[in-house]
GUGU-523068 format. One line per 10 residues: number of its first residue (from 1); their letters; for each residue x, y, z of C-alpha. Coordinates in pm, 1 decimal. Example, Ala and Ser with C-alpha at 12.3 -4.5 7.8 and 13.67 -1.06 7.14 Angstrom:
<sites>
1) AS) 1230.0/-450.0/780.0  1367.0/-106.0/714.0 $
</sites>
This chain:
<sites>
1) MIDLSHIDDL) -973.9/12681.2/12139.8  -759.2/12430.2/11956.6  -503.2/12242.2/12162.2  -165.4/12374.7/12046.5  13.2/12059.4/12160.8  -172.3/11868.3/11887.4  -59.2/12123.1/11630.1  299.8/12100.4/11756.7  289.0/11721.2/11738.3  149.4/11728.4/11384.6 $
11) ARRLSGLVPP) 412.3/11983.8/11279.0  686.8/11756.4/11419.7  546.6/11458.2/11230.6  520.3/11654.1/10907.3  877.7/11779.6/10933.9  988.2/11420.3/10995.7  832.0/11318.3/10663.1  1042.1/11564.2/10465.3  1342.0/11393.6/10300.4  1673.6/11463.5/10478.9 $
21) GVRESSDELQ) 1824.4/11637.3/10173.4  1538.7/11892.1/10167.1  1533.6/11976.8/10536.2  1667.4/12322.9/10612.9  1665.9/12312.2/10986.1  1426.2/12092.4/11175.4  1315.6/12375.3/11406.5  1251.1/12619.3/11122.5  1057.2/12356.7/10928.4  842.9/12275.6/11232.0 $
31) QNFRAVLQSG) 772.7/12645.7/11286.3  662.0/12682.2/10924.5  433.9/12378.4/10947.9  293.8/12505.4/11277.9  220.4/12850.1/11129.9  45.6/12700.3/10826.2  -160.2/12463.4/11041.3  -262.9/12739.1/11284.2  -356.2/12969.8/10997.9  -563.4/12703.3/10826.2 $
41) LARLDLVTRE) -741.5/12600.1/11144.4  -810.0/12962.4/11239.9  -1008.7/13007.3/10917.7  -1235.5/12713.9/10998.6  -1561.4/12774.5/11179.9  -1488.9/12544.0/11473.9  -1639.5/12522.7/11820.2  -1480.7/12394.2/12135.3  -1570.1/12053.2/12270.0  -1737.0/12226.2/12565.4 $
51) EFDVQRAVLL) -1959.1/12435.2/12335.0  -2043.7/12124.8/12134.5  -2139.3/11930.7/12449.0  -2359.8/12216.2/12574.2  -2544.8/12236.7/12241.7  -2578.9/11858.8/12232.0  -2741.0/11863.4/12578.4  -2980.1/12141.6/12470.8  -3072.7/11945.9/12160.5  -3132.2/11630.9/12365.7 $
61) RTREKLDALE) -3364.1/11817.4/12605.8  -3549.5/11969.4/12310.2  -3587.6/11626.0/12150.7  -3727.4/11487.1/12478.5  -3981.1/11772.2/12501.2  -4083.0/11721.2/12138.6  -4129.0/11347.3/12195.0  -4346.7/11419.6/12499.6  -4559.4/11667.9/12303.4  -4598.4/11419.5/12018.7 $
71) RVVAQREAAG) -4721.9/11158.5/12267.0  -4976.7/11404.8/12409.9  -5103.1/11491.8/12061.0  -5127.5/11123.2/11968.6  -5320.3/11048.2/12288.5  -5562.9/11334.8/12222.2  -5611.3/11229.9/11862.3  -5675.1/10871.8/11974.0  -5928.7/10994.0/12229.2  -6103.8/11200.7/11962.9 $
81) SPATGSTAAD) -6035.5/11541.0/12117.9  -5863.1/11798.9/11897.9  -5513.5/11900.4/11996.9  -5464.1/12262.2/12097.1  -5374.0/12472.2/11794.8  -5459.0/12194.2/11549.2  -5622.5/12444.9/11312.6  -5283.0/12608.3/11262.9  -5144.5/12276.4/11147.8  -5434.8/12218.4/10907.0 $
91) PHAH) -5363.3/12414.7/10586.1  -5732.4/12392.6/10483.3  -5871.2/12541.8/10805.1  -5955.3/12911.8/10794.8 $
</sites>
């Protein structure tokens, strides 16, 4: 979920940028900015930092497993023994 305090702070800053002659009421202007920001952010396909960190950890573990498998395949190829399932990787093997 998006931290509403950041949206409130941004809405305050935006309302502060409006020229004094145009400002209706500072509170009403901030509420309008806040509503527009929340609406725009709600339409975005965002994930929480926690979800991002979990997926990053999963990806890191997957990368480590892939690196280990690549090392095993390279060792087997260097030793001259075929890697398990190598025929599936060879498009000419039938």
